[in-house]
N, C-alpha and C positions, 0 to 999 in steps of 0.2 A: 504493500500500500504506500510506503514511502517512495516518493518519486525523485528525490535528490538527497544530498547530504545535509540539507537545512534542518535545524531543530524542528521537531513536529510535536504539537500538543494535541491530545485526544480529549474532546469535550463531549460528554455523554448527556443526552436528554433522557434522564433516568425514568421518568414516568412511563414513557413508551414501553420500556422493557419490563417494568413492573406490571403494567397492564397485560403484556404478552404472557408473562408468567401466570397471572391470574386466570386468563382465558385458556392458556395452553396446557396447564398441568392440573391434575386431579386435586379436588379439595380434600381428598383423603390424606394429602401430605400435611402433617401437623407438627407443631413443635412439642416440646416436652410437657407443656401444659394442656395439650390437646387442641390448641388454637390453630386455625388454618395458616400454613406457611408456604402455600404453593407459589404465591407471587414472589416471595423472598427467594424461593428455590430457583424459579425461572430467571430472576434478575441476577442472582449470584452465578448461575451457570453461564449466563451471557458474559458477565465480567471475566470469568475464568477463561472462556474461549477467546475473548478479546485480548487479554494479557498474554495468553499462551501463543496466540497467532501473531500478534503485532509486537510484543515485548516493548510496550511504550515506555519511554523514558519520562514523559510528562503526561499526566492524565488527571482529569477532574470529573466529578459527577454533579450535575445541577438538578435540584429537586423542586417540584411545585409544592410550596407550603400553603397552608390555609391563608387565603387572601383577605385578611382582616382590614387591610388598609390599601385596597387595590387601586393602583394607578389608573388602570383602564376603566374601572367602574366609576371613578370620579368623573371621567369624561363621558361615559355612556352607561348608566346604571343597568341597562338590559344586557350588557356584555356577558356572554356565556350563560345568560339566564335560561336558556333552553335545555341545559344539561341536568340530568337527574342526579340526585344525591348518591354518592358512592356508598355501597353497602359497608357496614362496619367491619365485616370480615376482610375486606380489601383495605379500607382506610387504616386499620390497625397494623398493616404490614409495612407501611412506609417508614416508620421509625426503625424497625429492625433492619431494613435495607440501608438506611443511613448509618446505623451502628455498625453494620457489616463493613461498609466502605471504610470507616475509621479504623476498624480492626485490621482490615486488609491494607492499610496505609494509603488509601486513595482519598484525595482531597474532596470534600463535599460542601455544597453551597445551597442556601435557600434564602427566601425573603417573604415577608408577609405583605409586601407592596408590589414587588415585581415578579414576573413569571420566570420559569426555567429558561425560556427563550431569551429573556433580557439578561439573565446571568451569563448564558453562553455568549451572547452578543458582546457583553462588557468584557468578559475574559478574552474573547477573540481579539477585540480591539487592543487591549493591553498587551497581549502576547505578541500580536503582529508587530506592534511598535518595538518590541524587544527582539525581533528577528525570527520569530517562530512562524512556521506554516501551521495551518489548522486543519484537523479532521473533525467534523461534527458527526456524531453518531445519533441518528434519529430517523424516524419514518415520516416526520412532519416536513413537507416540502417548503413550508413557509420559511424555515430556517435557511433555505438556499439563498435568501437575500443577503446572508452574511458572507457568502463565498467570494473570495478574491483570487486572482491568479496564484496558483500553487496550492490552494486549499482544496479540500475534498468534503462533499456531503455523502454520507454512507448509511444506507438502510441496511444494517448488518444482517437482519434475519432473512431478507430477500437477496442479500448480496448485490444490491443495486447501488451504483456509484455515479455521482455527478461531479465533474470538474467544472471549472469556471465556464468554459465554452459550452458545456452540456446543458447548463441551466437555461439558456435562451432557446435551445432546441426543445426543451420540455415545456417552458412557459410562454415562449414567443417574445420574451423581453429578457435583458440581462439582469443579473442579480440586483443591481442598483435600482431597478424599476419594479421589482416584485411588490413592494409595499404600495406603490402607486396603482399597479394592476389590481391588487386585492381591494384597494379603496374603491375602485370602479366596479368590480364584480361583486363585492361583498364576500362574506365567508359564513356559510350556513352553520358550520361546526361551532363557530364562536358567536353566532347570533348577530352578525354584522350585516345589515341590509345594504345591498348595492344598488346601482342604477338599473332599473328594469330593462331587460333586453340586452344587457351588456355582459357577455361571457368572456372567457380568456381570449378567444380569437378576435372579437370586436375590440376588447380592451387593448390588446397588443397592437392592433392596427392604429388605434387612436394615439397610443404612446410612441409609435414610430414617427408619427407626424408631429405630435406635441409631447415632448419627452418628460412630462411630469404632470401631476394633478394641477399644479399652479399654472402651467402653460396651457393646459386644457381649459381651465377656468378663464384664462385671458383670451381664449380663442373660440369660445362657444359659437359665436356667429359665423365662424369659418368652417365648422364641421360639415355643414350641408354642402360645402364646395368640394369635399373629398369624393373621390371616384369609387364609391361602393354603393350598392343597392340599399336604399333605406337610410341614407345619410341624413336626410331632412328629419326623419322620425327620431333618429338617435340624437340629433341636435336638440330637438324638442324635449326629449326625455331628460337629457342632461341639464337643460335649462330648468326643467321642472323640479329636479332633485339635486341641484348643484350645492345646496346648503349642507348636504351630508358629507360631501367629499373631503373638506379639510378635517372634519372630525374622524372620518374613516381612516385617513392617512395617519393620524395620531395613533389610532388603534392598531393598525396593521404594521407600523414601523417598529422593529425590534430596537429596544433601548440599548445603547452602547456605553452608557455612563451611570449605570445603576449602582445603588448601595445595597449590600447584602451581607449575610453572615457566612463566615467560612474562614479557613486558615489564611493567614496573611503572607506566609512564606512561599517558597517555590512549589510548583506543582510536580516537581520531580518525584517519581515513585521510588521510594527507598526499600520497598518490600513489606512484607506482612509484619504485624505485631503478633508473634506466635501465641503468647498467653491470652491476649484479648480475642484472637481468632478462635482459639480452642474453647474459650468460654462461650462465644457465639455458637459454635458448632454443638456444644452441650445443650444450649437453649433450643437450637433447631433440631436436636435429636438426629444429627447428621450421621450417615453411614461412614465407616472407616475409610472406604475408598474415596469418598468426597473430601474428607479431611486431608488425606494423603496427597491428593491432586493439588490442593491449595498449598500445602506445606512444601511441596517440591518447587513452587514458583520462586524464581530468583530475579532481582532487578538486573538490568544490563550493566 
């Protein structure tokens, strides 16, 4: 996965892999207290595979904490308002996942104001300024807006990879314009309404002509002059709904200067804390083979 000798940091969108564990492994997997631990099992198996395969020198996991002071809900109270409450059996497994990261020597971060995306965006910006290339591990394509030349977006479970130039092939716009594209199209997953009738293809056509939300707003009267069928109708729809676009862009733009909790020192992986990890495995009622696989891992 490393494409040159540049230092590379691996930034993990943890929730994706916790959810995969929850959905992919039997709820008969329980800890020593009889509580479900299938999400923890899936998440930690993913981390082991990643470390064994890539031998990362620098790695961090970003977690979505409870958003008690949500930056985006201050802008739009209905943000993610369509999502059902997580079952307690899943919610209770997030803390053991974070505890496992610490025992495994992996830096972990969270915030009650900013999302894991923003934590990854902020870490990526900081690390890039220090000369690192970035690999983002996630199945969320929205995070592709953070990719710059030399970086990688990697859906680990599906082994799908996007480099900088691949992003435009997938979205129709380069990474720098993904937030603008999502502001136009909306995002049903996050309950962000877009401009009616504007999907990725139409949005990318508009952004090729007017390469930002601000530029589109400055040129609404010129949209009908574009050479595509229905341009007049699209102009009318954008005129009718233009007030949502600045707000939407605030919602869809990943923050790169967020404050959050986590270790302040280097993301260098120094290896596991064996006593702490063994305590975690006792709690998780882990099989000897699972313990041995982790104990055999060594930093580069």
